[in-house]
PDB file of N, CA, C and O in Angstrom:
ATOM      1  N   MET A   1      98.721 110.881  91.861  1.00  0.00           N
ATOM      2  CA  MET A   1      98.622 110.987  93.343  1.00  0.00           C
ATOM      3  C   MET A   1     100.110 109.746  93.662  1.00  0.00           C
ATOM      4  O   MET A   1     100.358 108.643  93.175  1.00  0.00           O
ATOM      5  N   SER A   2     100.735 110.487  94.559  1.00  0.00           N
ATOM      6  CA  SER A   2     101.843 109.662  95.212  1.00  0.00           C
ATOM      7  C   SER A   2     101.352 108.942  96.145  1.00  0.00           C
ATOM      8  O   SER A   2     100.354 109.152  96.835  1.00  0.00           O
ATOM      9  N   GLU A   3     102.235 107.893  96.155  1.00  0.00           N
ATOM     10  CA  GLU A   3     101.833 106.691  96.852  1.00  0.00           C
ATOM     11  C   GLU A   3     101.719 107.153  98.622  1.00  0.00           C
ATOM     12  O   GLU A   3     100.846 106.682  99.351  1.00  0.00           O
ATOM     13  N   LEU A   4     102.651 108.033  99.046  1.00  0.00           N
ATOM     14  CA  LEU A   4     102.678 108.318 100.354  1.00  0.00           C
ATOM     15  C   LEU A   4     101.685 109.447 100.712  1.00  0.00           C
ATOM     16  O   LEU A   4     101.711 109.975 101.823  1.00  0.00           O
ATOM     17  N   GLN A   5     100.772 109.821  99.709  1.00  0.00           N
ATOM     18  CA  GLN A   5      99.589 110.565  99.752  1.00  0.00           C
ATOM     19  C   GLN A   5      98.499 109.657 100.600  1.00  0.00           C
ATOM     20  O   GLN A   5      98.042 108.558 100.286  1.00  0.00           O
ATOM     21  N   MET A   6      98.182 110.578 101.953  1.00  0.00           N
ATOM     22  CA  MET A   6      96.935 109.764 102.688  1.00  0.00           C
ATOM     23  C   MET A   6      95.865 110.426 102.397  1.00  0.00           C
ATOM     24  O   MET A   6      95.802 111.615 102.084  1.00  0.00           O
ATOM     25  N   LEU A   7      94.733 109.426 102.526  1.00  0.00           N
ATOM     26  CA  LEU A   7      93.350 109.791 101.760  1.00  0.00           C
ATOM     27  C   LEU A   7      92.584 110.115 103.167  1.00  0.00           C
ATOM     28  O   LEU A   7      92.724 109.475 104.209  1.00  0.00           O
ATOM     29  N   THR A   8      91.791 111.187 102.978  1.00  0.00           N
ATOM     30  CA  THR A   8      90.490 111.753 103.999  1.00  0.00           C
ATOM     31  C   THR A   8      89.424 110.835 103.769  1.00  0.00           C
ATOM     32  O   THR A   8      89.169 110.134 102.790  1.00  0.00           O
ATOM     33  N   LEU A   9      88.856 110.978 104.864  1.00  0.00           N
ATOM     34  CA  LEU A   9      87.585 110.400 105.043  1.00  0.00           C
ATOM     35  C   LEU A   9      86.690 110.465 103.714  1.00  0.00           C
ATOM     36  O   LEU A   9      86.348 109.485 103.052  1.00  0.00           O
ATOM     37  N   GLU A  10      86.400 111.706 103.470  1.00  0.00           N
ATOM     38  CA  GLU A  10      85.540 111.884 102.273  1.00  0.00           C
ATOM     39  C   GLU A  10      86.195 111.634 101.127  1.00  0.00           C
ATOM     40  O   GLU A  10      85.414 111.651 100.176  1.00  0.00           O
ATOM     41  N   GLN A  11      87.457 111.379 100.784  1.00  0.00           N
ATOM     42  CA  GLN A  11      88.088 110.729  99.817  1.00  0.00           C
ATOM     43  C   GLN A  11      87.877 109.069  99.489  1.00  0.00           C
ATOM     44  O   GLN A  11      87.677 108.450  98.444  1.00  0.00           O
ATOM     45  N   VAL A  12      87.995 108.742 100.646  1.00  0.00           N
ATOM     46  CA  VAL A  12      87.694 107.270 100.894  1.00  0.00           C
ATOM     47  C   VAL A  12      86.261 107.105 100.523  1.00  0.00           C
ATOM     48  O   VAL A  12      85.907 106.052  99.993  1.00  0.00           O
ATOM     49  N   ALA A  13      85.443 108.023 100.751  1.00  0.00           N
ATOM     50  CA  ALA A  13      83.912 107.551 100.588  1.00  0.00           C
ATOM     51  C   ALA A  13      83.537 107.871  99.407  1.00  0.00           C
ATOM     52  O   ALA A  13      82.426 107.479  99.050  1.00  0.00           O
ATOM     53  N   GLU A  14      84.325 108.636  98.522  1.00  0.00           N
ATOM     54  CA  GLU A  14      84.232 109.346  97.145  1.00  0.00           C
ATOM     55  C   GLU A  14      84.587 107.928  96.540  1.00  0.00           C
ATOM     56  O   GLU A  14      83.708 107.164  96.142  1.00  0.00           O
ATOM     57  N   ILE A  15      85.955 107.626  96.498  1.00  0.00           N
ATOM     58  CA  ILE A  15      86.580 106.171  95.931  1.00  0.00           C
ATOM     59  C   ILE A  15      85.694 105.025  96.120  1.00  0.00           C
ATOM     60  O   ILE A  15      85.237 104.455  95.129  1.00  0.00           O
ATOM     61  N   THR A  16      85.469 104.717  97.056  1.00  0.00           N
ATOM     62  CA  THR A  16      84.413 103.601  97.672  1.00  0.00           C
ATOM     63  C   THR A  16      82.945 103.349  96.908  1.00  0.00           C
ATOM     64  O   THR A  16      82.377 102.295  96.623  1.00  0.00           O
ATOM     65  N   GLY A  17      82.511 104.928  96.662  1.00  0.00           N
ATOM     66  CA  GLY A  17      81.086 105.266  96.384  1.00  0.00           C
ATOM     67  C   GLY A  17      79.858 105.021  97.509  1.00  0.00           C
ATOM     68  O   GLY A  17      78.687 104.677  97.354  1.00  0.00           O
ATOM     69  N   VAL A  18      80.634 105.345  98.694  1.00  0.00           N
ATOM     70  CA  VAL A  18      79.487 104.928  99.707  1.00  0.00           C
ATOM     71  C   VAL A  18      79.631 106.400 100.527  1.00  0.00           C
ATOM     72  O   VAL A  18      80.472 107.201 100.120  1.00  0.00           O
ATOM     73  N   HIS A  19      78.774 106.738 101.713  1.00  0.00           N
ATOM     74  CA  HIS A  19      78.338 107.859 102.506  1.00  0.00           C
ATOM     75  C   HIS A  19      79.568 107.644 103.318  1.00  0.00           C
ATOM     76  O   HIS A  19      80.043 106.547 103.613  1.00  0.00           O
ATOM     77  N   ARG A  20      80.167 109.167 103.743  1.00  0.00           N
ATOM     78  CA  ARG A  20      80.994 109.028 104.875  1.00  0.00           C
ATOM     79  C   ARG A  20      80.752 108.328 106.196  1.00  0.00           C
ATOM     80  O   ARG A  20      81.669 108.077 106.979  1.00  0.00           O
ATOM     81  N   ASP A  21      79.530 108.034 106.405  1.00  0.00           N
ATOM     82  CA  ASP A  21      79.215 107.274 107.714  1.00  0.00           C
ATOM     83  C   ASP A  21      79.312 106.145 107.750  1.00  0.00           C
ATOM     84  O   ASP A  21      79.138 105.499 108.783  1.00  0.00           O
ATOM     85  N   THR A  22      79.687 105.515 106.350  1.00  0.00           N
ATOM     86  CA  THR A  22      79.481 104.008 106.236  1.00  0.00           C
ATOM     87  C   THR A  22      81.454 103.777 106.332  1.00  0.00           C
ATOM     88  O   THR A  22      81.907 102.755 106.847  1.00  0.00           O
ATOM     89  N   VAL A  23      82.338 104.812 105.795  1.00  0.00           N
ATOM     90  CA  VAL A  23      83.202 104.643 106.041  1.00  0.00           C
ATOM     91  C   VAL A  23      83.735 104.580 107.521  1.00  0.00           C
ATOM     92  O   VAL A  23      84.687 103.913 107.927  1.00  0.00           O
ATOM     93  N   THR A  24      82.961 105.373 108.197  1.00  0.00           N
ATOM     94  CA  THR A  24      83.527 105.419 109.536  1.00  0.00           C
ATOM     95  C   THR A  24      82.885 104.357 110.427  1.00  0.00           C
ATOM     96  O   THR A  24      83.277 104.059 111.555  1.00  0.00           O
ATOM     97  N   MET A  25      81.827 103.814 109.763  1.00  0.00           N
ATOM     98  CA  MET A  25      81.365 102.411 110.165  1.00  0.00           C
ATOM     99  C   MET A  25      82.315 101.286 110.208  1.00  0.00           C
ATOM    100  O   MET A  25      82.469 100.407 111.056  1.00  0.00           O
ATOM    101  N   TRP A  26      82.939 101.530 109.051  1.00  0.00           N
ATOM    102  CA  TRP A  26      83.616 100.313 108.698  1.00  0.00           C
ATOM    103  C   TRP A  26      85.287 100.613 109.314  1.00  0.00           C
ATOM    104  O   TRP A  26      85.957  99.597 109.502  1.00  0.00           O
ATOM    105  N   ARG A  27      85.931 101.943 109.616  1.00  0.00           N
ATOM    106  CA  ARG A  27      86.625 102.019 110.199  1.00  0.00           C
ATOM    107  C   ARG A  27      86.354 101.552 112.067  1.00  0.00           C
ATOM    108  O   ARG A  27      87.135 100.930 112.787  1.00  0.00           O
ATOM    109  N   GLU A  28      85.262 102.007 112.351  1.00  0.00           N
ATOM    110  CA  GLU A  28      85.204 101.824 114.009  1.00  0.00           C
ATOM    111  C   GLU A  28      85.086 100.085 113.830  1.00  0.00           C
ATOM    112  O   GLU A  28      85.586  99.607 114.848  1.00  0.00           O
ATOM    113  N   ILE A  29      84.646  99.064 112.981  1.00  0.00           N
ATOM    114  CA  ILE A  29      84.895  97.870 113.251  1.00  0.00           C
ATOM    115  C   ILE A  29      86.009  97.190 112.848  1.00  0.00           C
ATOM    116  O   ILE A  29      86.287  96.153 113.451  1.00  0.00           O
ATOM    117  N   GLY A  30      86.778  97.603 111.855  1.00  0.00           N
ATOM    118  CA  GLY A  30      88.225  97.372 112.082  1.00  0.00           C
ATOM    119  C   GLY A  30      88.331  96.963 110.608  1.00  0.00           C
ATOM    120  O   GLY A  30      89.303  96.326 110.202  1.00  0.00           O
ATOM    121  N   ILE A  31      87.385  97.312 109.865  1.00  0.00           N
ATOM    122  CA  ILE A  31      87.362  97.269 108.352  1.00  0.00           C
ATOM    123  C   ILE A  31      88.543  97.324 107.564  1.00  0.00           C
ATOM    124  O   ILE A  31      89.198  96.488 106.941  1.00  0.00           O
ATOM    125  N   ILE A  32      88.660  99.003 107.843  1.00  0.00           N
ATOM    126  CA  ILE A  32      89.582  99.696 107.159  1.00  0.00           C
ATOM    127  C   ILE A  32      90.676 100.488 108.345  1.00  0.00           C
ATOM    128  O   ILE A  32      90.280 101.426 109.038  1.00  0.00           O
ATOM    129  N   LYS A  33      91.541 100.149 108.398  1.00  0.00           N
ATOM    130  CA  LYS A  33      92.148 100.790 109.676  1.00  0.00           C
ATOM    131  C   LYS A  33      92.857 102.440 109.151  1.00  0.00           C
ATOM    132  O   LYS A  33      93.532 102.707 108.157  1.00  0.00           O
ATOM    133  N   ALA A  34      92.490 103.111 110.001  1.00  0.00           N
ATOM    134  CA  ALA A  34      92.950 104.561 109.738  1.00  0.00           C
ATOM    135  C   ALA A  34      94.298 104.989 110.812  1.00  0.00           C
ATOM    136  O   ALA A  34      94.714 104.285 111.733  1.00  0.00           O
ATOM    137  N   ILE A  35      94.787 106.238 110.429  1.00  0.00           N
ATOM    138  CA  ILE A  35      95.957 106.624 111.529  1.00  0.00           C
ATOM    139  C   ILE A  35      94.820 107.998 111.979  1.00  0.00           C
ATOM    140  O   ILE A  35      94.159 108.591 111.126  1.00  0.00           O
ATOM    141  N   LYS A  36      94.772 108.339 113.530  1.00  0.00           N
ATOM    142  CA  LYS A  36      93.986 109.622 113.835  1.00  0.00           C
ATOM    143  C   LYS A  36      94.935 110.795 113.642  1.00  0.00           C
ATOM    144  O   LYS A  36      96.132 110.779 113.928  1.00  0.00           O
ATOM    145  N   THR A  37      94.309 111.737 113.160  1.00  0.00           N
ATOM    146  CA  THR A  37      95.194 112.912 113.098  1.00  0.00           C
ATOM    147  C   THR A  37      94.359 114.497 113.485  1.00  0.00           C
ATOM    148  O   THR A  37      93.771 115.352 112.822  1.00  0.00           O
ATOM    149  N   GLY A  38      94.679 114.309 114.832  1.00  0.00           N
ATOM    150  CA  GLY A  38      93.830 115.563 115.486  1.00  0.00           C
ATOM    151  C   GLY A  38      92.596 115.266 115.798  1.00  0.00           C
ATOM    152  O   GLY A  38      92.315 114.581 116.782  1.00  0.00           O
ATOM    153  N   LYS A  39      91.585 115.838 114.848  1.00  0.00           N
ATOM    154  CA  LYS A  39      89.839 115.223 115.138  1.00  0.00           C
ATOM    155  C   LYS A  39      89.383 114.638 114.150  1.00  0.00           C
ATOM    156  O   LYS A  39      88.173 114.416 114.113  1.00  0.00           O
ATOM    157  N   GLY A  40      90.314 114.193 112.979  1.00  0.00           N
ATOM    158  CA  GLY A  40      90.170 113.514 111.804  1.00  0.00           C
ATOM    159  C   GLY A  40      90.802 112.174 112.027  1.00  0.00           C
ATOM    160  O   GLY A  40      91.346 111.750 113.047  1.00  0.00           O
ATOM    161  N   TYR A  41      90.582 111.459 110.601  1.00  0.00           N
ATOM    162  CA  TYR A  41      91.681 110.033 110.416  1.00  0.00           C
ATOM    163  C   TYR A  41      91.999 110.302 108.929  1.00  0.00           C
ATOM    164  O   TYR A  41      91.503 111.083 108.116  1.00  0.00           O
ATOM    165  N   MET A  42      92.919 109.461 108.854  1.00  0.00           N
ATOM    166  CA  MET A  42      93.772 109.354 107.224  1.00  0.00           C
ATOM    167  C   MET A  42      93.780 107.964 106.934  1.00  0.00           C
ATOM    168  O   MET A  42      93.766 107.115 107.826  1.00  0.00           O
ATOM    169  N   PHE A  43      93.802 107.714 105.791  1.00  0.00           N
ATOM    170  CA  PHE A  43      93.534 106.451 105.544  1.00  0.00           C
ATOM    171  C   PHE A  43      95.014 106.179 104.122  1.00  0.00           C
ATOM    172  O   PHE A  43      95.223 106.901 103.147  1.00  0.00           O
ATOM    173  N   SER A  44      95.650 105.121 104.470  1.00  0.00           N
ATOM    174  CA  SER A  44      96.673 105.061 103.295  1.00  0.00           C
ATOM    175  C   SER A  44      96.436 104.448 102.255  1.00  0.00           C
ATOM    176  O   SER A  44      95.575 103.578 102.384  1.00  0.00           O
ATOM    177  N   GLN A  45      96.963 104.588 101.043  1.00  0.00           N
ATOM    178  CA  GLN A  45      96.363 103.958  99.768  1.00  0.00           C
ATOM    179  C   GLN A  45      96.690 102.693  99.748  1.00  0.00           C
ATOM    180  O   GLN A  45      95.996 102.059  98.953  1.00  0.00           O
ATOM    181  N   GLU A  46      97.758 101.843 100.511  1.00  0.00           N
ATOM    182  CA  GLU A  46      97.763 100.725 100.606  1.00  0.00           C
ATOM    183  C   GLU A  46      96.662 100.026 101.297  1.00  0.00           C
ATOM    184  O   GLU A  46      96.095  99.063 100.782  1.00  0.00           O
ATOM    185  N   GLU A  47      96.300 100.578 102.654  1.00  0.00           N
ATOM    186  CA  GLU A  47      95.375 100.244 103.141  1.00  0.00           C
ATOM    187  C   GLU A  47      94.030  99.906 102.143  1.00  0.00           C
ATOM    188  O   GLU A  47      93.528  98.784 102.065  1.00  0.00           O
ATOM    189  N   ILE A  48      93.592 101.000 101.464  1.00  0.00           N
ATOM    190  CA  ILE A  48      92.052 100.803 100.748  1.00  0.00           C
ATOM    191  C   ILE A  48      92.534  99.635  99.488  1.00  0.00           C
ATOM    192  O   ILE A  48      91.816  98.759  99.006  1.00  0.00           O
ATOM    193  N   ARG A  49      93.389  99.817  99.287  1.00  0.00           N
ATOM    194  CA  ARG A  49      94.180  98.324  98.201  1.00  0.00           C
ATOM    195  C   ARG A  49      93.587  97.147  99.045  1.00  0.00           C
ATOM    196  O   ARG A  49      92.593  96.479  98.763  1.00  0.00           O
ATOM    197  N   GLN A  50      94.264  97.049  99.957  1.00  0.00           N
ATOM    198  CA  GLN A  50      93.951  95.830 101.049  1.00  0.00           C
ATOM    199  C   GLN A  50      92.615  95.294 101.349  1.00  0.00           C
ATOM    200  O   GLN A  50      92.308  94.103 101.408  1.00  0.00           O
ATOM    201  N   PHE A  51      91.656  96.590 101.582  1.00  0.00           N
ATOM    202  CA  PHE A  51      90.572  96.384 101.790  1.00  0.00           C
ATOM    203  C   PHE A  51      89.614  96.007 100.551  1.00  0.00           C
ATOM    204  O   PHE A  51      88.517  95.480 100.736  1.00  0.00           O
ATOM    205  N   GLN A  52      90.092  96.305  99.331  1.00  0.00           N
ATOM    206  CA  GLN A  52      89.278  96.156  98.292  1.00  0.00           C
ATOM    207  C   GLN A  52      89.611  94.561  98.036  1.00  0.00           C
ATOM    208  O   GLN A  52      88.732  93.829  97.582  1.00  0.00           O
ATOM    209  N   ARG A  53      90.604  94.184  98.274  1.00  0.00           N
ATOM    210  CA  ARG A  53      91.270  92.699  98.103  1.00  0.00           C
ATOM    211  C   ARG A  53      90.449  91.745  99.058  1.00  0.00           C
ATOM    212  O   ARG A  53      89.829  90.751  98.680  1.00  0.00           O
ATOM    213  N   ASP A  54      90.546  92.213 100.377  1.00  0.00           N
ATOM    214  CA  ASP A  54      90.174  91.420 101.188  1.00  0.00           C
ATOM    215  C   ASP A  54      88.550  91.294 101.425  1.00  0.00           C
ATOM    216  O   ASP A  54      88.023  90.288 101.899  1.00  0.00           O
ATOM    217  N   TYR A  55      87.891  92.401 101.044  1.00  0.00           N
ATOM    218  CA  TYR A  55      86.313  92.324 100.936  1.00  0.00           C
ATOM    219  C   TYR A  55      85.682  92.178  99.869  1.00  0.00           C
ATOM    220  O   TYR A  55      84.454  92.241  99.805  1.00  0.00           O
ATOM    221  N   ARG A  56      86.631  91.911  98.654  1.00  0.00           N
ATOM    222  CA  ARG A  56      85.668  91.616  97.201  1.00  0.00           C
ATOM    223  C   ARG A  56      84.846  90.438  97.531  1.00  0.00           C
ATOM    224  O   ARG A  56      85.280  89.449  98.122  1.00  0.00           O
ATOM    225  N   GLY A  57      83.492  90.614  97.069  1.00  0.00           N
ATOM    226  CA  GLY A  57      82.616  89.575  97.211  1.00  0.00           C
ATOM    227  C   GLY A  57      81.681  89.486  98.666  1.00  0.00           C
ATOM    228  O   GLY A  57      80.769  88.682  98.860  1.00  0.00           O
ATOM    229  N   HIS A  58      82.110  90.417  99.517  1.00  0.00           N
ATOM    230  CA  HIS A  58      81.448  90.322 100.906  1.00  0.00           C
ATOM    231  C   HIS A  58      80.410  91.523 100.871  1.00  0.00           C
ATOM    232  O   HIS A  58      80.591  92.599 100.301  1.00  0.00           O
ATOM    233  N   ASP A  59      79.240  91.117 101.620  1.00  0.00           N
ATOM    234  CA  ASP A  59      78.250  92.215 101.890  1.00  0.00           C
ATOM    235  C   ASP A  59      78.691  93.254 103.184  1.00  0.00           C
ATOM    236  O   ASP A  59      78.754  92.827 104.337  1.00  0.00           O
ATOM    237  N   ILE A  60      78.920  94.356 102.908  1.00  0.00           N
ATOM    238  CA  ILE A  60      79.558  95.261 104.038  1.00  0.00           C
ATOM    239  C   ILE A  60      78.342  96.365 104.068  1.00  0.00           C
ATOM    240  O   ILE A  60      78.626  97.562 104.111  1.00  0.00           O
ATOM    241  N   SER A  61      77.354  96.043 104.050  1.00  0.00           N
ATOM    242  CA  SER A  61      76.327  97.041 103.239  1.00  0.00           C
ATOM    243  C   SER A  61      75.841  97.987 104.708  1.00  0.00           C
ATOM    244  O   SER A  61      75.572  99.188 104.736  1.00  0.00           O
ATOM    245  N   ASN A  62      75.838  97.117 105.736  1.00  0.00           N
ATOM    246  CA  ASN A  62      75.045  97.499 107.116  1.00  0.00           C
ATOM    247  C   ASN A  62      76.177  97.167 108.314  1.00  0.00           C
ATOM    248  O   ASN A  62      77.277  96.685 108.044  1.00  0.00           O
ATOM    249  N   LYS A  63      75.795  97.457 109.516  1.00  0.00           N
ATOM    250  CA  LYS A  63      76.867  97.118 110.539  1.00  0.00           C
ATOM    251  C   LYS A  63      76.938  95.747 110.894  1.00  0.00           C
ATOM    252  O   LYS A  63      77.952  95.160 111.272  1.00  0.00           O
ATOM    253  N   VAL A  64      75.553  95.164 110.719  1.00  0.00           N
ATOM    254  CA  VAL A  64      75.637  93.592 111.313  1.00  0.00           C
ATOM    255  C   VAL A  64      76.291  92.719 110.095  1.00  0.00           C
ATOM    256  O   VAL A  64      76.939  91.752 110.497  1.00  0.00           O
ATOM    257  N   LYS A  65      76.231  92.904 108.551  1.00  0.00           N
ATOM    258  CA  LYS A  65      76.670  92.424 107.856  1.00  0.00           C
ATOM    259  C   LYS A  65      78.099  92.740 107.756  1.00  0.00           C
ATOM    260  O   LYS A  65      78.889  91.829 107.510  1.00  0.00           O
ATOM    261  N   ALA A  66      78.529  94.016 107.932  1.00  0.00           N
ATOM    262  CA  ALA A  66      79.944  94.150 108.053  1.00  0.00           C
ATOM    263  C   ALA A  66      80.601  93.509 109.056  1.00  0.00           C
ATOM    264  O   ALA A  66      81.742  93.088 108.865  1.00  0.00           O
ATOM    265  N   ILE A  67      80.042  93.375 110.099  1.00  0.00           N
ATOM    266  CA  ILE A  67      80.885  92.589 111.268  1.00  0.00           C
ATOM    267  C   ILE A  67      80.969  91.140 110.970  1.00  0.00           C
ATOM    268  O   ILE A  67      81.890  90.438 111.389  1.00  0.00           O
ATOM    269  N   GLU A  68      79.877  90.651 110.152  1.00  0.00           N
ATOM    270  CA  GLU A  68      80.022  89.172 109.997  1.00  0.00           C
ATOM    271  C   GLU A  68      80.882  88.847 108.999  1.00  0.00           C
ATOM    272  O   GLU A  68      81.463  87.762 109.006  1.00  0.00           O
ATOM    273  N   SER A  69      81.066  89.814 107.968  1.00  0.00           N
ATOM    274  CA  SER A  69      81.928  89.795 107.144  1.00  0.00           C
ATOM    275  C   SER A  69      83.475  89.915 107.375  1.00  0.00           C
ATOM    276  O   SER A  69      84.288  89.251 106.731  1.00  0.00           O
ATOM    277  N   TYR A  70      83.869  90.979 108.522  1.00  0.00           N
ATOM    278  CA  TYR A  70      85.142  91.083 109.091  1.00  0.00           C
ATOM    279  C   TYR A  70      85.494  90.036 109.950  1.00  0.00           C
ATOM    280  O   TYR A  70      86.685  89.763 110.102  1.00  0.00           O
ATOM    281  N   ASN A  71      84.480  89.316 110.623  1.00  0.00           N
ATOM    282  CA  ASN A  71      85.036  88.015 111.403  1.00  0.00           C
ATOM    283  C   ASN A  71      85.344  86.772 110.269  1.00  0.00           C
ATOM    284  O   ASN A  71      86.144  85.851 110.434  1.00  0.00           O
ATOM    285  N   LEU A  72      84.499  87.005 109.093  1.00  0.00           N
ATOM    286  CA  LEU A  72      84.869  85.983 108.108  1.00  0.00           C
ATOM    287  C   LEU A  72      86.353  85.945 107.503  1.00  0.00           C
ATOM    288  O   LEU A  72      87.048  84.956 107.271  1.00  0.00           O
ATOM    289  N   VAL A  73      86.638  87.303 107.315  1.00  0.00           N
ATOM    290  CA  VAL A  73      87.920  87.625 106.569  1.00  0.00           C
ATOM    291  C   VAL A  73      89.454  87.543 107.756  1.00  0.00           C
ATOM    292  O   VAL A  73      90.643  87.306 107.540  1.00  0.00           O
ATOM    293  N   ASN A  74      88.812  87.812 108.792  1.00  0.00           N
ATOM    294  CA  ASN A  74      89.761  87.744 109.746  1.00  0.00           C
ATOM    295  C   ASN A  74      90.296  86.519 110.237  1.00  0.00           C
ATOM    296  O   ASN A  74      91.483  86.269 110.447  1.00  0.00           O
ATOM    297  N   ALA A  75      89.000  85.550 110.451  1.00  0.00           N
ATOM    298  CA  ALA A  75      89.198  84.094 110.413  1.00  0.00           C
ATOM    299  C   ALA A  75      90.424  83.407 109.299  1.00  0.00           C
ATOM    300  O   ALA A  75      91.287  82.557 109.514  1.00  0.00           O
ATOM    301  N   ILE A  76      90.102  84.118 108.143  1.00  0.00           N
ATOM    302  CA  ILE A  76      91.180  83.329 107.075  1.00  0.00           C
ATOM    303  C   ILE A  76      92.310  83.876 107.466  1.00  0.00           C
ATOM    304  O   ILE A  76      93.206  83.034 107.532  1.00  0.00           O
ATOM    305  N   HIS A  77      92.636  84.938 107.751  1.00  0.00           N
ATOM    306  CA  HIS A  77      93.879  85.592 107.820  1.00  0.00           C
ATOM    307  C   HIS A  77      94.306  84.977 109.323  1.00  0.00           C
ATOM    308  O   HIS A  77      95.382  85.287 109.834  1.00  0.00           O
TER     309      HIS A  77
END
C-alpha cells in the first residue's frame, strides 16, 4: 500500500478491529482526524499510526471512556 493512499472508514474499522460506528465516534471526538470527501471521510495512514502511538494503553471502548482518554492524551501534548 502506498504511503499516499488514504483509508476509508471501513478500512480503518477493519485495521483496528472495531465496528465502523466506533471509528465514527472516534472521529467525532477528535481521536482520529479525517478529511471530508463529499459524503464520506478518508483517513491518512500517518493519522492511524499516530492514533496507535497516542492511544496505546488507553480505554476508548465507549464514548465516555474515549472522551476521558482524548482529554488525557491532549493534556500531554
